[in-house]
C-alpha positions in Angstrom: -45.6 17.7 -63.4 -45.4 14.7 -65.7 -41.6 15.2 -65.9 -41.5 15.2 -62.1 -43.3 11.8 -62.0 -40.8 10.5 -64.6 -37.9 11.6 -62.3 -39.5 9.9 -59.3 -40.1 6.8 -61.3 -36.4 6.6 -62.1 -35.6 7.3 -58.4 -37.9 4.5 -57.1 -36.3 2.0 -59.4 -33.3 2.1 -57.0 -35.4 0.7 -54.1 -36.3 -2.9 -54.5 -39.9 -3.4 -53.3 -39.0 -6.8 -51.7 -36.3 -5.2 -49.6 -38.6 -2.3 -48.7 -41.4 -4.7 -47.6 -38.9 -6.7 -45.6 -37.9 -3.6 -43.6 -41.6 -2.6 -43.1 -42.4 -6.2 -41.9 -39.6 -6.3 -39.4 -40.5 -2.8 -38.0 -44.2 -3.8 -37.9 -45.0 -0.4 -39.5 -48.2 -1.6 -41.2 -49.6 -3.5 -38.3 -52.8 -1.3 -38.1 -52.8 -0.1 -41.6 -56.1 0.0 -43.5 -55.1 0.2 -47.2 -52.5 3.0 -46.9 -49.2 1.3 -47.2 -45.7 2.6 -46.2 -44.8 2.5 -49.9 -47.4 5.1 -50.7 -46.2 7.2 -47.8 -42.6 6.8 -49.1 -43.5 7.8 -52.7 -45.4 10.8 -51.4 -42.4 12.0 -49.2 -39.9 11.5 -52.1 -42.3 13.5 -54.3 -42.2 16.3 -51.8 -38.4 16.4 -52.1 -38.2 16.2 -55.9 -41.2 18.6 -56.6 -40.2 20.9 -53.6 -43.7 20.7 -52.2 -44.3 23.1 -49.3 -47.2 21.3 -47.6 -49.2 18.1 -47.4 -51.8 19.7 -49.7 -49.1 20.4 -52.4 -47.9 16.8 -52.2 -51.4 15.2 -52.5 -52.6 17.6 -55.2 -49.3 17.2 -57.1 -49.6 13.4 -57.2 -53.3 13.8 -58.1 -52.2 15.8 -61.2 -50.1 12.9 -62.4 -53.0 11.1 -64.0 -52.0 7.9 -65.7 -48.5 8.0 -64.2 -49.2 6.8 -60.6 -49.4 3.2 -61.6 -45.7 3.4 -62.6 -44.9 4.5 -59.0 -46.8 1.6 -57.4 -49.8 3.8 -56.5 -53.5 3.2 -57.4 -54.5 6.8 -56.4 -53.0 9.8 -54.8 -53.1 9.8 -50.9 -55.5 12.0 -48.9 -53.9 14.8 -46.9 -55.3 13.6 -43.6 -54.2 10.1 -44.2 -50.7 11.1 -45.1 -50.6 13.4 -42.0 -51.6 10.6 -39.7 -49.1 8.2 -41.2 -46.2 10.7 -40.8 -47.2 11.3 -37.2 -47.6 7.6 -36.2 -45.6 5.3 -38.4 -42.0 4.6 -37.4 -39.3 6.8 -38.9 -36.9 3.9 -38.4 -38.3 2.4 -41.6 -36.8 5.2 -43.6 -33.6 5.3 -41.5 -33.0 1.6 -42.2 -33.8 2.2 -45.9 -31.2 4.9 -46.1 -28.5 2.7 -44.6 -29.4 -0.3 -46.7 -29.3 1.8 -49.9 -26.1 3.4 -48.8 -24.4 0.1 -48.2 -25.6 -1.3 -51.6 -24.5 1.8 -53.5 -21.1 1.7 -51.8 -20.6 -1.9 -52.6 -21.5 -1.3 -56.3 -19.1 1.7 -56.5 -21.9 4.3 -57.2 -20.9 6.9 -54.7 -18.0 8.7 -56.4 -14.4 9.1 -55.4 -12.2 11.2 -53.1 -11.3 14.6 -54.6 -8.0 15.1 -52.7 -5.3 12.5 -53.3 -3.5 11.7 -50.1 -0.7 9.2 -50.0 -1.9 7.6 -46.8 -4.5 4.7 -47.0 -6.2 5.5 -43.6 -9.9 6.0 -43.6 -10.5 9.8 -43.6 -13.7 11.0 -41.9 -15.2 14.4 -40.9 -17.4 14.9 -37.9 -19.8 17.8 -37.5 -23.4 18.8 -37.0 -25.8 21.4 -38.4 -28.7 23.0 -36.6 -32.2 23.4 -38.0 -34.1 26.1 -36.2 -37.8 25.4 -35.4 -40.6 27.6 -34.2 -41.1 26.7 -30.5 -44.8 27.3 -30.6 -45.2 24.7 -33.5 -42.5 22.3 -32.2 -42.8 22.5 -28.4 -41.0 19.2 -28.1 -37.8 20.7 -29.7 -37.0 23.2 -27.0 -33.5 24.5 -27.4 -33.2 27.9 -25.7 -35.6 30.0 -23.8 -37.5 31.2 -26.9 -36.1 29.0 -29.6 -36.5 25.5 -30.8 -34.3 23.3 -33.0 -32.8 20.0 -33.8 -29.3 18.9 -34.9 -28.2 16.6 -37.6 -24.9 14.9 -36.6 -23.0 13.5 -39.5 -19.8 11.4 -39.9 -18.8 12.0 -43.5 -16.7 9.4 -45.3 -14.2 11.2 -47.6 -14.0 8.2 -50.0 -17.3 9.2 -51.5 -18.5 12.2 -49.5 -21.6 10.5 -48.1 -22.5 10.0 -44.4 -21.2 6.9 -42.8 -23.3 7.8 -39.7 -26.2 10.1 -39.1 -27.9 11.0 -35.8 -30.9 13.3 -35.5 -31.1 14.7 -32.0 -32.5 17.6 -30.1 -30.3 20.7 -30.5 -29.5 21.0 -26.8 -27.6 17.7 -26.9 -23.9 18.4 -26.9 -21.8 17.3 -29.9 -19.3 15.5 -27.7 -21.9 13.1 -26.5 -22.5 11.9 -30.1 -18.7 11.6 -30.7 -18.4 9.4 -27.7 -21.1 7.0 -29.0 -19.2 6.4 -32.3 -17.6 3.1 -33.1 -14.5 3.8 -35.2 -11.9 1.4 -36.6 -8.3 1.7 -35.5 -6.3 3.8 -37.9 -9.2 6.1 -38.8 -8.5 9.8 -39.1 -11.3 12.1 -37.9 -11.2 15.8 -38.8 -13.5 17.9 -36.6 -14.1 21.4 -35.4 -13.3 22.9 -32.0 -16.7 22.0 -30.6 -15.5 18.4 -30.2 -12.6 19.3 -27.9 -12.9 16.9 -25.0 -9.7 15.5 -23.4 -11.4 12.4 -22.1 -12.5 11.6 -25.7 -9.0 12.3 -27.0 -7.5 9.9 -24.5 -10.0 7.2 -25.4 -9.3 7.5 -29.1 -5.5 7.5 -28.6 -5.7 4.3 -26.6 -7.8 2.7 -29.4 -5.5 3.8 -32.2 -7.8 6.4 -33.7 -6.3 9.7 -35.0 -7.9 13.1 -34.8 -7.2 16.5 -36.3 -9.0 19.4 -34.7 -8.5 23.1 -33.6 -7.0 23.7 -30.2 -8.8 25.7 -27.5 -7.6 29.2 -27.2 -7.3 28.9 -23.4 -5.7 25.5 -23.4 -2.6 25.2 -21.1 0.3 23.1 -22.3 4.1 22.8 -22.1 6.3 22.2 -25.2 8.3 19.0 -25.1 10.0 19.3 -28.5 10.0 21.7 -31.4 10.1 20.1 -34.9 11.6 21.5 -38.0 9.0 23.2 -40.3 9.0 22.9 -44.1 10.3 25.9 -46.1 8.1 28.0 -48.3 4.9 26.6 -46.8 2.2 28.1 -44.6 3.4 26.2 -41.4 4.5 28.6 -38.7 5.4 26.0 -36.0 5.2 22.3 -35.2 5.6 21.3 -31.6 5.2 18.2 -29.4 3.3 19.2 -26.3 1.7 17.9 -23.1 -1.5 19.4 -21.6 -1.0 21.0 -18.2 -4.5 22.2 -17.3 -6.1 21.4 -14.0 -7.9 18.3 -15.1 -6.4 17.9 -18.6 -3.1 16.6 -17.4 -4.8 13.6 -15.7 -7.6 13.2 -18.2 -5.3 13.1 -21.3 -1.7 12.4 -20.2 -0.6 11.5 -23.8 1.8 13.3 -26.0 0.1 15.6 -28.5 1.1 17.7 -31.5 0.4 21.4 -31.9 0.7 22.8 -35.4 0.2 26.5 -36.2 -0.9 27.2 -39.8 -1.2 30.5 -41.6 -4.6 30.8 -43.4 -4.0 33.2 -46.3 -7.7 33.5 -47.2 -8.8 34.8 -43.8 -5.3 36.2 -42.9 -5.1 34.6 -39.5 -3.4 31.8 -37.6 -5.1 28.4 -37.1 -3.8 26.3 -34.3 -4.3 22.6 -34.9 -4.2 19.7 -32.4 -3.6 16.1 -33.4 -2.3 12.8 -32.0 -0.7 11.8 -35.3 3.1 12.1 -35.0 4.3 10.7 -38.3 2.6 12.7 -41.0 4.2 15.9 -42.2 2.8 19.2 -40.9 1.5 20.2 -44.3 -0.4 16.9 -44.6 -2.0 17.5 -41.2 -3.0 21.0 -42.4 -4.5 19.5 -45.6 -6.5 17.0 -43.7 -8.1 19.8 -41.6 -8.8 21.8 -44.8 -10.5 18.7 -46.3 -13.0 19.0 -43.4 -14.6 21.7 -45.5 -16.3 18.9 -47.5 -18.8 18.3 -44.7 -19.8 21.9 -44.8 -20.5 21.5 -48.5 -22.6 18.4 -47.7 -24.7 20.4 -45.2 -25.1 23.3 -47.7 -26.2 20.9 -50.4 -28.6 19.2 -48.1 -30.2 22.4 -46.9 -30.3 24.1 -50.4 -31.3 21.1 -52.5 -33.6 19.1 -50.2 -36.7 20.1 -48.3 -35.6 20.2 -44.7 -35.8 23.8 -43.7 -39.6 23.8 -43.7 -41.7 20.8 -42.6 -45.0 19.3 -43.6 -45.6 18.0 -40.1 -45.0 19.3 -36.6 -44.5 16.0 -34.7 -41.0 14.7 -34.0 -41.8 11.5 -35.9 -43.0 13.4 -39.0 -39.9 15.6 -38.9 -37.6 12.6 -38.7 -39.4 11.0 -41.7 -39.0 14.1 -43.8 -35.3 14.4 -43.0 -34.6 10.7 -43.7 -36.5 10.8 -47.0 -34.5 13.9 -47.9 -31.2 12.0 -47.2 -32.5 9.1 -49.3 -33.4 11.4 -52.2 -30.0 13.1 -51.9 
């Protein structure tokens, strides 16, 4: 347990207390606090991630065992279980959301987030957009109703492939459609977004095309289209066809009248064809296929988040407590 405290001590050195208190003050998170500060709450929730604590009792007892070490964490004593539970339910989760983004911006500016694995020749910003669902017991989380007998929330992530950390995160109820989140994004012209078929929305495609934003996604199986031009395909590659198309569906033709590109790729691993849809006309077909393959990095991010951090079981049942636990998990990651 002493080793865990030492790890947390090193973690907490990355979060300047002055900046933390500034966020707390602006959010008025300690307006009715009586001795229990947001910093103590933050330390306790980070401890739950590092020590893989399963409950509030584990968190409080674990910190209580770190005798003589708490002062290095900025704590006078370990928090009480009821006090921590009340804070998680009532104190604003936006404190930790803002702390995540401020830390992310600082680490990015200092070059501490790593580098892109795949070396592409283009200099466009490459992003992946996807979501992961966390199932919840509907009896314990009645506010998170998803289906008739199932609860859940979604974590929507826009992953920056320059360093494989999220540029945007949204925590929403699971029943909210992925396209609604995609429509709310503010992207720079020239950006390339790789995404799965769940984000197929012709109105969204048209809006991005008009704003100079590129996308690479999978085409709907039932999509209607006409071929305008067939392009030459590279030899000895896994490209089966490369066509310029226009959508001809009932509403698609009016919603997205722009010229699109349909590329059929042979996936040797799964031994099947993958049909890609993009609005980028200049890149080679193999580059487009590689961009979509690079989307797998967001799946790795979700896998790391779920397996390494504590977000599949929760120490509180309110929506605010759940958000705090997810945001502190992302901060620890």
